[in-house]
C-alpha positions in Angstrom: 9.0 11.9 13.3 6.0 12.5 15.5 4.2 14.3 12.6 6.0 12.8 9.7 8.1 9.7 10.3 11.4 9.8 8.4 11.0 13.5 7.7 12.9 14.9 10.6 15.8 12.6 10.0 16.7 14.3 6.7 19.3 16.6 8.3 19.9 14.9 11.6 22.5 12.5 12.8 22.2 9.1 14.7 21.6 10.8 18.0 18.6 12.8 16.6 17.2 9.6 15.0 17.5 7.7 18.3 15.8 10.6 20.2 13.0 10.6 17.6 12.5 6.9 17.9 12.4 7.0 21.7 9.9 9.9 21.6 7.7 7.7 19.3 8.0 4.8 21.7 7.0 6.9 24.7 4.0 8.2 22.7 3.0 4.6 21.8 3.5 3.4 25.4 0.7 5.8 26.4 -1.4 4.5 23.5 -0.9 0.9 24.7 -1.9 1.8 28.3 -5.3 2.8 26.9 -5.8 -0.7 25.4 -7.5 -3.6 27.2 -6.8 -7.3 26.8 -9.9 -7.5 24.7 -8.6 -4.8 22.3 -5.5 -7.0 21.7 -7.3 -10.3 21.5 -10.1 -9.0 19.2 -7.8 -7.0 16.9 -9.4 -3.8 18.0 -5.9 -2.4 18.7 -5.2 -2.3 15.0 -8.4 -0.3 14.3 -7.6 2.2 17.0 -3.9 2.5 16.0 -4.9 3.1 12.3 -7.1 6.0 13.4 -4.4 7.3 15.7 -1.7 6.9 13.1 -3.5 8.7 10.2 -6.0 11.2 11.5 -3.7 14.1 12.4 -0.9 12.9 10.1 -2.9 13.1 6.9 -4.3 16.5 7.7 -0.7 17.9 7.6 1.2 15.6 5.3 0.0 16.2 1.7 1.4 17.0 -1.7 2.2 20.6 -0.6 4.0 19.4 2.5 6.4 17.4 0.3 6.7 20.2 -2.2 8.0 22.6 0.5 10.7 20.1 1.5 11.7 18.5 -1.8 10.8 21.1 -4.4 12.0 20.1 -7.8 13.1 16.6 -6.7 11.6 13.7 -8.7 9.2 11.5 -6.8 11.3 8.4 -7.2 14.3 10.1 -5.4 12.1 11.3 -2.5 10.5 7.9 -2.2 13.9 6.2 -2.0 15.0 8.5 0.8 11.7 8.0 2.7 12.1 4.3 2.5 15.8 4.3 3.7 15.0 6.6 6.6 11.9 4.6 7.6 14.1 1.4 7.6 16.7 3.2 9.7 14.0 4.2 12.3 12.7 0.6 12.2 16.1 -0.9 12.9 16.8 1.5 15.8 13.4 0.6 17.3 14.1 -3.1 16.9 17.3 -2.8 18.9 15.5 -0.9 21.7 12.6 -3.3 21.9 14.7 -6.5 21.6 16.5 -5.7 24.9 13.2 -6.0 26.7 12.1 -9.2 25.1 12.3 -12.6 26.7 10.7 -16.0 26.5 8.3 -14.8 29.2 6.7 -12.5 26.7 5.7 -15.5 24.5 4.4 -17.4 27.5 2.3 -14.3 28.5 0.6 -14.1 25.1 -1.7 -17.0 26.1 -2.7 -15.5 29.5 -4.6 -12.5 28.1 -7.9 -14.2 28.7 -7.2 -14.3 32.4 -6.1 -10.8 32.7 -8.1 -8.0 34.2 -10.4 -6.4 31.7 -8.6 -3.1 32.2 -5.0 -4.3 32.5 -2.6 -5.5 29.8 0.2 -7.7 31.2 3.5 -5.8 31.1 5.2 -8.4 28.9 2.4 -8.1 26.3 2.7 -4.3 26.5 6.4 -4.6 25.7 5.5 -6.6 22.6 2.7 -4.3 21.6 4.9 -1.1 21.6 7.2 -2.8 19.1 4.3 -4.0 16.9 2.5 -0.7 17.1 5.7 1.3 16.2 6.4 -0.8 13.1 2.7 -0.9 12.1 2.4 2.9 12.4 5.7 3.5 10.6 4.9 1.3 7.6 1.3 2.6 7.4 2.5 6.2 7.2 5.3 5.2 4.8 2.8 3.7 2.4 0.6 6.8 2.7 3.7 9.0 2.0 4.5 7.1 -1.1 0.9 7.4 -2.4 1.0 11.1 -1.9 4.4 11.5 -3.5 3.2 9.7 -6.6 0.0 11.7 -6.5 -2.3 8.7 -6.3 -5.6 9.9 -4.9 -6.6 8.3 -1.6 -9.7 9.2 0.3 -9.2 7.6 3.7 -12.8 8.3 4.7 -13.7 5.8 2.0 -13.5 2.2 3.4 -12.3 0.9 0.0 -9.4 3.3 -0.1 -8.5 2.7 3.5 -8.4 -1.0 2.9 -6.3 -0.5 -0.2 -3.7 1.4 1.9 -3.7 -1.3 4.5 -3.2 -4.1 2.0 -0.4 -2.2 0.3 1.3 -1.1 3.6 1.5 -4.6 5.0 1.8 -6.6 1.7 -1.2 -8.6 2.9 -1.8 -10.2 -0.6 1.8 -11.4 -0.6 1.9 -12.6 3.0 3.6 -15.8 2.1 6.2 -13.9 0.0 6.9 -11.8 3.1 7.4 -14.8 5.2 9.8 -16.4 2.8 11.6 -13.1 2.4 12.1 -12.8 6.1 13.5 -16.3 6.3 16.0 -15.5 3.5 17.1 -12.4 5.4 18.6 -14.1 8.5 21.5 -16.5 9.0 21.2 -20.0 7.6 21.4 -21.6 11.0 18.4 -19.7 12.2 16.1 -20.5 9.3 14.6 -23.8 10.6 13.9 -22.1 14.0 12.1 -19.2 12.4 10.0 -21.5 10.2 8.9 -23.3 13.3 7.9 -20.0 14.9 5.8 -19.1 11.9 3.9 -22.4 11.9 4.2 -23.7 15.5 2.1 -23.6 18.6 3.7 -20.3 19.7 1.1 -18.6 17.6 -1.9 -20.4 19.0 -2.9 -17.4 21.1 -3.3 -15.4 17.9 -5.8 -17.6 16.2 -8.8 -15.5 17.3 -7.3 -12.3 16.0 -8.8 -10.6 12.8 -6.6 -11.2 9.8 -4.5 -8.1 9.9 -3.8 -8.2 13.7 -2.9 -11.9 13.4 -0.6 -11.2 10.4 1.2 -8.4 12.2 1.7 -10.5 15.4 3.0 -13.4 13.4 5.6 -11.2 11.7 6.8 -9.9 15.0 6.6 -12.9 17.3 9.9 -14.5 16.1 11.8 -11.6 17.5 10.4 -12.4 20.9 11.1 -16.1 21.3 14.6 -16.6 20.0 17.0 -15.8 22.9 20.6 -14.6 22.5 20.1 -13.5 18.9 17.1 -11.4 19.7 18.7 -8.0 19.3 20.5 -8.5 15.9 17.5 -10.4 14.6 15.0 -7.7 15.7 17.2 -5.1 14.0 17.4 -7.0 10.7 13.8 -8.0 10.6 12.5 -4.5 11.4 14.7 -3.0 8.8 14.0 -5.7 6.2 10.2 -5.8 6.6 10.0 -2.0 6.4 12.1 -1.9 3.3 9.9 -4.7 1.8 6.8 -2.8 2.7 8.1 0.4 1.2 9.2 -1.3 -2.0 5.8 -3.0 -2.3 4.1 0.3 -1.8 6.4 1.9 -4.4 5.6 -0.8 -7.0 1.9 -0.5 -6.5 1.5 3.3 -6.3 4.1 4.1 -8.9 2.3 1.8 -11.3 -1.0 3.4 -10.5 0.7 6.8 -11.1 1.8 5.5 -14.5 -1.7 4.5 -15.4 -3.1 7.9 -14.2 -0.5 9.7 -16.3 -1.6 7.7 -19.4 -5.3 8.6 -18.6 -4.5 12.2 -18.1 -2.5 12.5 -21.3 -5.3 10.8 -23.3 -7.9 13.0 -21.7 -5.9 16.2 -22.4 -5.2 15.4 -26.0 -8.6 14.0 -26.9 -10.8 15.8 -29.4 -13.6 13.2 -28.8 -14.0 12.8 -25.0 -17.5 11.3 -25.4 -16.1 8.5 -27.7 -12.9 7.9 -25.8 -14.4 5.6 -23.1 -16.3 3.6 -25.7 -13.2 2.9 -27.7 -11.1 2.1 -24.6 -13.8 -0.3 -23.4 -14.0 -2.0 -26.8 -10.2 -2.6 -26.7 -10.3 -3.8 -23.1 -13.1 -6.3 -23.8 -11.5 -7.6 -27.0 -9.9 -10.6 -25.4 -12.7 -11.2 -22.9 -10.2 -10.8 -20.0 -9.5 -7.7 -18.0 -6.1 -7.0 -16.4 -5.9 -4.9 -13.2 -4.1 -2.1 -15.1 -6.9 -2.0 -17.7 -9.7 -1.6 -15.2 -7.6 1.0 -13.3 -7.1 2.9 -16.5 -10.8 2.8 -17.3 -11.7 4.1 -13.8 -9.3 7.1 -14.1 -10.3 7.8 -17.7 -14.0 8.0 -16.9 -13.2 10.2 -13.9 -11.0 12.6 -15.9 -13.5 12.8 -18.8 -16.2 13.6 -16.3 -14.1 16.2 -14.4 -12.4 17.9 -17.4 -15.0 17.6 -20.2 -18.2 17.2 -18.2 -19.0 14.0 -20.0 -21.0 11.4 -18.1 -22.2 8.5 -20.2 -25.0 6.7 -18.4 -25.5 4.2 -21.2 -21.9 3.0 -21.0 -22.1 2.9 -17.2 -25.1 0.6 -17.3 -23.8 -1.6 -20.1 -23.4 -5.3 -19.4 -22.4 -6.8 -22.8 -20.6 -4.5 -25.3 -21.7 -4.9 -28.9 -18.8 -3.7 -31.2 -21.5 -2.6 -33.7 -22.6 0.1 -31.2 -19.1 1.6 -31.1 -18.8 1.5 -34.9 -22.2 3.2 -35.2 -21.1 6.0 -32.9 -17.8 6.4 -34.8 -19.6 6.5 -38.2 -21.9 9.3 -36.9 -19.0 11.5 -35.9 -17.6 13.9 -38.5 -14.0 15.0 -38.8 -10.6 13.6 -38.0 -10.8 10.6 -35.5 -7.2 9.7 -35.5 -6.9 10.6 -31.8 -9.1 7.6 -31.0 -6.5 5.3 -32.7 -4.0 6.6 -30.2 -6.4 5.9 -27.4 -6.8 2.3 -28.5 -3.0 1.8 -28.8 -2.3 3.2 -25.4 -5.1 1.2 -23.8 -4.0 -2.0 -25.4 -0.4 -1.5 -24.2 -1.2 -0.5 -20.6 -0.8 -4.0 -19.3 2.1 -5.1 -21.5 2.3 -6.3 -25.1 -0.7 -6.0 -27.4 -2.4 -9.4 -28.1 -3.9 -10.6 -31.3 -7.5 -9.7 -30.5 -6.6 -6.3 -29.4 -4.5 -5.7 -32.5 -7.5 -6.8 -34.7 -9.8 -4.3 -33.0 -7.2 -1.5 -33.4 -6.8 -2.4 -37.1 -10.5 -2.2 -37.8 -10.7 1.1 -35.8 -7.9 2.5 -37.9 -9.7 1.6 -41.1 -12.9 3.2 -40.0 -11.2 6.4 -38.7 -9.4 6.7 -42.1 -12.7 6.3 -44.0 -14.3 9.0 -41.9 
């Protein structure tokens, strides 16, 4: 688990899982010792943890890494196992952390400002080990899922790094996460949990950057509800990890689907220079652009460039597309253009059912290709 969380548990029992979790907690305890109260209050802990969680990990865990361990196994099956193992590790850690929690931890959150610049109060360190463990586990799980679905991520690119963070912690669906957590616990506790999510207990977190605040909010209810702390911590750790894994699977599996479409079109195309123009014409037909359409266009242009050495600067600099320009290009091209009709059909369907305007463009395209 040190190098690849959830991987070492594949052939191990409960004792090995617990040992791996305790090893991770010891490692993170050393990491927390290196933080200052300012790191925690400012959210710098998350920046440092992200670097620590991914730097060495991503250099080892790649597509070949999974191929060696799961050769011939479909990605969906491997992802399912990784999520279940991560959830089991999260639940074990929740039980270990919850035993150390008390109301004193909540009270100590607000005292960080008066702490020594080099010393994090012990109660806060207890909380941060739990938060850091789940944060690192879910960040690596999301990365694993992206690798398994062969979705390219360049973590030296700030845009890709932020994408991974958003997916790993379901940031866009933060409210959905909160409501999901509420539904996961016994009915009698739901009003209490809702108060913890919205009450004054979180006032100490108001100055945190968005991600740090979000992660603290998600964990603080495990701290402040006595008696039920251990079972609740186990349930919440397991549930939020499964939720994060399922969200990452939905996002990256869908992107893999779009990439697969782009790769198939690029491989079969006899007119790679015309393919992006036709795709863009269909996408712009209804004056709206779905996420899957823009994603398909990005990967299609990349593949056409990499496989066919086609870079169309005119299309890249285009603001408003004139359909007449696409028809002119088609009319100037000799031979069979039926592959472009297939491109249009696949592009129109990438985000669901084909609408009327897209159908009209495809119909005209078919007539023109037939005439040629």
